[in-house]
C-alpha positions in Angstrom: -69.7 91.5 -33.7 -69.4 87.7 -34.9 -71.5 84.7 -34.6 -74.7 86.5 -34.5 -77.3 83.7 -34.9 -81.4 83.2 -34.6 -83.9 80.6 -35.1 -85.0 80.0 -38.6 -88.8 81.6 -38.3 -89.8 79.6 -41.6 -89.0 76.1 -40.4 -90.1 74.3 -37.1 -86.8 73.1 -36.2 -83.9 74.6 -34.2 -81.8 75.4 -37.1 -79.6 78.5 -36.6 -79.3 81.4 -39.3 -76.6 83.7 -39.3 -77.4 87.6 -39.4 -76.5 89.7 -42.6 -74.1 92.6 -41.5 -72.3 95.4 -43.0 -70.4 98.2 -41.7 -71.2 101.2 -44.0 -72.1 103.4 -40.7 -74.7 105.2 -42.4 -75.9 106.6 -39.2 -75.2 109.5 -37.1 -72.6 110.8 -39.9 -75.6 110.8 -42.3 -77.6 113.0 -40.1 -74.7 115.3 -39.1 -74.2 116.1 -43.2 -78.0 116.5 -43.6 -77.5 119.1 -40.8 -74.3 120.8 -42.1 -75.2 120.9 -45.9 -78.5 122.2 -45.5 -79.1 123.7 -42.2 -79.3 127.2 -41.9 -79.1 130.2 -39.0 -82.7 129.5 -38.6 -82.2 125.8 -37.6 -82.7 122.4 -39.4 -83.9 122.1 -43.3 -84.8 118.7 -44.0 -85.2 117.2 -47.4 -89.0 116.2 -47.6 -88.1 112.5 -48.3 -86.3 111.8 -44.8 -88.6 114.5 -42.8 -90.7 112.8 -40.4 -93.4 115.5 -40.7 -93.5 117.4 -44.7 -96.3 119.6 -44.0 -97.4 121.3 -40.7 -101.0 123.1 -40.5 -101.1 126.2 -38.2 -104.7 127.7 -37.5 -104.1 131.6 -37.3 -106.8 134.1 -36.6 -108.3 131.9 -33.5 -110.5 133.7 -31.4 -113.2 132.2 -29.2 -115.9 132.3 -31.8 -114.0 130.4 -34.6 -112.0 128.1 -33.1 -113.9 124.7 -33.1 -114.7 125.4 -36.6 -111.0 126.3 -37.9 -109.7 123.4 -36.1 -111.8 121.1 -37.4 -111.4 122.6 -40.9 -107.5 122.0 -40.3 -107.7 118.7 -39.4 -109.8 117.6 -42.4 -107.0 118.8 -44.6 -104.9 117.1 -42.7 -106.3 114.4 -42.9 -107.0 114.4 -46.8 -103.1 114.9 -47.3 -102.4 112.3 -45.1 -104.8 109.5 -47.2 -102.5 110.9 -50.1 -99.5 109.5 -48.8 -98.3 113.0 -47.2 -96.7 113.2 -44.0 -98.9 116.0 -42.4 -99.4 117.2 -38.9 -101.6 119.9 -37.2 -100.3 122.1 -34.6 -103.5 122.9 -32.3 -101.8 124.0 -29.4 -103.7 127.0 -27.7 -100.8 128.2 -25.5 -98.6 129.3 -28.2 -98.8 132.2 -30.5 -98.9 131.5 -34.3 -95.4 133.5 -34.3 -94.2 131.0 -31.6 -95.3 128.1 -33.8 -93.7 129.3 -37.0 -90.3 129.6 -35.3 -90.9 126.4 -33.3 -91.6 124.5 -36.8 -89.0 126.4 -38.8 -86.3 125.4 -36.2 -87.2 121.7 -36.9 -87.0 122.1 -40.4 -90.2 121.1 -41.9 -90.4 121.2 -45.3 -93.8 123.1 -45.9 -95.8 125.4 -43.3 -99.2 125.4 -44.0 -101.3 128.5 -42.7 -104.9 128.5 -42.5 -107.2 131.3 -41.2 -110.6 132.2 -41.4 -110.3 134.3 -44.6 -108.4 131.3 -46.2 -111.2 128.7 -44.9 -114.0 131.2 -46.9 -112.2 131.1 -49.9 -111.2 127.6 -50.0 -107.4 128.1 -50.3 -104.2 127.8 -47.9 -101.0 129.8 -47.7 -97.8 127.7 -47.6 -94.4 128.9 -46.8 -91.0 126.6 -48.0 -88.6 126.3 -45.2 -85.6 125.8 -47.5 -86.4 129.7 -49.5 -88.9 130.9 -47.3 -91.1 131.5 -50.6 -94.9 132.3 -49.3 -97.8 131.0 -52.0 -101.3 130.4 -51.8 -103.0 127.1 -52.9 -106.4 126.2 -53.4 -108.0 123.1 -51.6 -108.7 121.8 -55.1 -106.4 119.3 -55.9 -104.3 120.4 -52.8 -102.8 116.9 -52.6 -101.4 116.7 -55.7 -100.0 120.3 -55.7 -98.4 119.8 -52.4 -97.1 116.1 -53.6 -95.2 118.0 -56.6 -93.9 121.0 -54.4 -92.5 118.3 -52.0 -90.5 116.8 -55.1 -89.8 120.3 -56.5 -88.1 120.9 -53.0 -86.1 118.1 -52.8 -85.1 118.7 -56.5 -83.8 122.2 -55.4 -82.1 120.9 -52.5 -80.4 118.7 -53.9 -79.0 121.1 -56.9 -78.1 123.5 -54.3 -75.7 121.0 -52.7 -74.0 119.7 -55.7 -73.6 123.0 -57.0 -72.2 124.0 -53.9 -69.9 121.0 -53.7 -69.0 120.8 -57.4 -67.5 124.9 -56.3 -65.3 123.6 -53.6 -64.2 120.6 -55.7 -61.0 120.7 -57.8 -58.5 118.0 -59.0 -54.7 118.9 -58.4 -51.4 117.0 -59.7 -49.0 119.4 -57.6 -48.0 119.4 -54.1 -47.9 122.8 -53.5 -51.1 123.5 -55.1 -52.6 120.4 -53.3 -51.7 122.3 -49.9 -52.6 125.6 -51.2 -56.2 124.3 -52.0 -56.6 122.4 -48.9 -56.0 125.6 -46.9 -58.6 127.2 -49.0 -61.1 124.7 -47.7 -61.2 122.9 -50.7 -61.9 119.2 -51.3 -59.3 117.7 -53.9 -59.2 114.7 -56.1 -55.3 114.0 -56.5 -53.5 110.8 -58.0 -52.4 108.7 -55.3 -50.5 104.9 -55.2 -53.0 103.9 -52.3 -50.3 102.9 -50.0 -51.2 103.6 -46.2 -47.5 104.9 -45.3 -47.9 107.2 -48.0 -51.2 108.5 -46.8 -49.8 109.1 -43.4 -47.2 111.1 -45.0 -49.5 113.2 -46.9 -51.4 114.0 -43.5 -48.6 114.8 -41.7 -46.8 116.9 -44.3 -50.1 118.7 -45.5 -50.9 120.1 -41.6 -50.6 124.0 -41.3 -48.0 124.9 -39.2 -48.5 128.4 -39.4 -51.6 129.6 -37.9 -50.8 133.4 -38.4 -53.5 133.8 -41.1 -56.5 132.7 -39.0 -56.0 131.0 -35.7 -59.3 129.1 -35.5 -58.7 127.8 -38.9 -58.4 124.0 -39.0 -54.9 122.8 -38.8 -54.7 119.3 -39.4 -53.5 117.7 -42.7 -55.3 115.8 -45.5 -57.1 112.5 -45.3 -58.3 110.3 -47.9 -62.2 110.4 -48.3 -62.9 108.0 -51.1 -61.7 106.7 -54.6 -64.6 108.0 -56.8 -66.4 106.2 -59.4 -66.3 109.0 -61.9 -62.7 109.9 -62.5 -61.5 113.4 -63.7 -58.5 111.2 -65.6 -56.2 108.1 -66.1 -54.5 107.8 -62.7 -51.9 105.6 -63.8 -50.2 108.2 -66.0 -49.7 109.8 -63.1 -47.1 110.1 -60.3 -48.4 109.8 -56.8 -49.4 113.4 -55.3 -46.6 112.8 -52.5 -43.6 114.0 -53.6 -42.0 111.6 -51.2 -43.2 108.5 -52.9 -42.5 108.8 -56.4 -44.9 105.7 -57.5 -47.1 105.6 -60.2 -50.7 106.4 -59.0 -53.5 103.9 -59.0 -56.5 106.0 -58.8 -57.5 110.0 -58.2 -58.5 109.8 -54.8 -60.8 112.7 -52.9 -58.7 114.4 -50.2 -60.1 117.0 -47.5 -59.0 118.5 -44.5 -59.6 116.6 -41.3 -61.7 118.5 -38.5 
């Protein structure tokens, strides 16, 4: 898109300003990465900092005698969390069981589920369940806001570290073409010396495609494509030759390659 302009809101004139644009594409692809990296067989697992709802409160053990009191108590706890900057929401629907609600919010990936029953109300505590680990624990209402905020930070750090560990376990360096193709078939992402020429990348993609599907007919068969040029390089690429054996040119940098899906 070009020539996107608008009237300057700061000046009483018809002078036009041009909109600043970029093409990072940090939209649907980013959402897809979050789903694939953190999700599990139960559903989404959202990092707390991007979750629309960070804590969902579910009243448990409701009956006709305690309904109003228990719901009012949950709303008070929810309001305290919201005032502390925690994005909390209560699920007070009476046409669904507590177990149904647990599954519903697990599917949506809410980082913390908070269960409050009549006994919790009397003992001034809450039961919490982490979505990322299913770990269950209890917290006192005193200093609840600070403890929940701290727990959200812990969940964020734990999720990041697990994802980083998984990435590093599947990230490798290769300077040999046969090894490069073997690692690709083992679902690795590979940093390899590369000359940076587009025709050379086309050759790499073509020659690294799997021609034999006997091992796993459902395995990805497309060739490798460049993903990015990492800021942190594993060495001086200029002393290496391009990974493409048909190229022979000096490499400019280590480039991260992965298989197209």
